[in-house]
N, C-alpha and C positions, 0 to 999 in steps of 0.2 A: 423309949423316948420318941422314936420315929413314929410309932403307932399313935401316940398321943398327939403329935404334930398333925398327922393325917386326919385324925378325928376332929380336932379343933379347926383345921383348914376347911374340912367338908362342912362343918356347922356354919362357919363364917360365910362360905359361898352360898349355902342354902338360905341363910338369913338375908344376905344381900339380894339374892334372886327374888325372894318374896316381896321385898320393897320395890325392886325394879319392875316386877310384873304387875304391881298394883295399878289398876286403871286410873287414868287422869280424868277426873270429872270436875276439877276446879273450874269455877266460872258460872255463867248464867245458862240455864236450860229452859226451854219453853215447849209447850205442847198443849194437848187437849185431853181431858179426862172423858172417856166414853161413859155416858150415863144411860141407865135403862130407858127405853123408849126412843132410841136413836138421837138423843141430845148430846151435846158436847159442852164441857165447862173448861175455859182456858186456865192453864197452869203455868206458873213461872217459879223457878227455884234458882237460888245462888248457892253453890256448894264450895266448901273448902276442905281439903284433906290434909291432915298432918299426922304422920306416923300411924296410919290405919284408923284414925279417928275422923269421922265425917261430921262437920258442923255446917251451918248455913242458915238460910232464910227461905221460907215459903212466902211468895208474894201473892196477895189476893186483893180483890176490890175493897174488902173490908179492912185491910191493913196487913202489914207484914207480921209473920210469926216465926220465931226461932225454932229450928228443928232440934229434937232431943234424941238421946240414945243412939247417935249415928255411928256407924262403923262400915268399913269397906275391907273386903278380903278378896284379893285378886280382882275379878270383874263382877263380883257380887257385892251388893250394898244393902243396908237397911237403916231406917230411922223412924222416928215418930213425930207427929205434929199434934200439939195440944188443940183439942176441939171442945166445944161446950159439952160437958158431961163425960169427959175422958180424953183419950188419945186416939189418933188414927195411925196405925202401924203401916209403914211402907216398906216394900222389899223390891229389889230390882237387879237388873243385869246391865252391864255396860257393853255396848258394841262399838265398832269402829266409828260410826257416825251418829249414834243415837243411844238413848237409854230406854229400856223397857221396864215399866214399873207397875206393880200391883199394890193396891191399898185397900184397907177396910175402913169404911165410913158408915157409922150407924148400922152396922151389921151387914152392909152390902159390900160385896167383893167387886172392885172396879179396876180397870186397866187404863194405862196411858202410855203413849210413846212420846219422848221428848227429844228435841234436837238442840244443839248448841246455839245459844242466842247471841245477840250483839252485846 
């Protein structure tokens, strides 16, 4: 009986810790996508996290697009953006004051750094 209580208690503590340690990326983030040839493309996202599921919107001059397949685990996250002809997968890592994000668009691997917006 005591052993079962300890096992259940340990599981509950680990589960609670995993939710506590999940990075908070809720809100608006802005930055620039580094393009080949030293160009930049402005980026803006609004994220919402609920129980490990990442949802939100990518804001672009052409209009807003809902992110799909979003998930966050600790300080790592991933999601996709629908683009003409398919999707653009995004992966990233949350830091104390920024997000580092890699994405694939039309076969090109690109990188962006985002900071919390207004």
